[in-house]
C-alpha angles and dihedrals in degrees: 000000000000092000090048091052092049091049091048091051092050092051091046095048090047089063095054095083090050099047095096088062091057118095090234088068101038090124091058100056094106091047091051092051091051091046095052098047103045138060122259092256091050091049090051094049093044092048092051094046093047094044092244120194090243125034128189137193133185118227102183106288092350124088120208114205118188131191103224110197100102093157088071097033088262094297109175122242127182094276093049092048089052094049093047090053091049094049096046092044090050090049092051092052096045110097091198093063124075108174135019129207119206117201143154125246120231105024104306131082098208135317093206130254117350101259092189090061090044091053093047099043103031092123094054098037110111120186125198105239095189103080091203094058105055149350127294124251090270091048118236098032093110095052120111100207119207093210133052122279122195123197118214102204123200130161113345124008099170141145107348088001089063088050090054090051089051089056088068124086092223134020124209106196130193119231096249096044121124125207129184151118094274091161087076088085094059104040094252109146128222102252100150098076099285096127090043103047102030097063090047092052102044106011131264097272095054092040091054090049089059096037097049100040101033088213123163119259118204125212100264093049089047088054093053089049093050089243088115120044096190131017115205137175117278114280094025104083096096094047094047091045090052091050090049090049091051091051093050091046091054094066125087100284104207091057093043093051094045091054092044093049092046091054091052091046092052092051102040111017113025116106094203144000090260093052091049091050091049092051090051092051096044092052096039100052095068090053092061092067094036100048116347098071090051089047092050090052090053091049091050089055091054105267114140096005116161092024094290117163107210086161098190090060099042 
């Protein structure tokens, strides 16, 4: 299963550079040309100046990626899906970046797929059914990132927007935020990982409650479910998510990624308890020589004693 997942990821990522040639992304050809001929900083500045559907900004080893369609509550159209996939794929392949933060510009995380575009272009909309060969309708939902992603959730994170939030490892949610499977009302299925990730995160019973009823879930209930990892005052999700990203990025990264990947493997890919344990051991042993001995030496000298988290020194 692990080899199949790796192969699937390689095939999927191999399609990223070709996506602008696909009819599904015809509207993004100019954006692809810009993306492939400029540096990351130039892309960020150009995207901001041109009012691009996705904007990005480097903060040291952290990448901020923002959905920038506030006039439609950051609903995702084909171009936006394409740009999100580009940005998250670029983040994952950049050795200088350690954590990404996904957020929405203008007070909402994401209201799902742009149903106006769906209604107007239903005849020309072509979706890749093979999940190993291309992105999902929302863009990066089929990616298996090798590094942490944090979602900073404000306003609505519903339908496909909820599925994007589920792609993240952690979700920082503002007090007034609303999450839910709002697409239930319109017969739009969850095909960006919602039925796969949600039951694993909050359990089948609670997931079915949300999937079948489409009801809204507010921040505090999301916190009790485990759907939210932090609840913060309105207007603070992005800042708290950035601080959390900086904390996570300060830890020894090979160890952190090995433990993260082992947890995902155990939940989604392992065929048995024994196989999951073996995967954990096989991927943990190399970390001992690479990072754990150095860490033990620091601890022996007094660093981190008493459970203190002076993250910049650990």
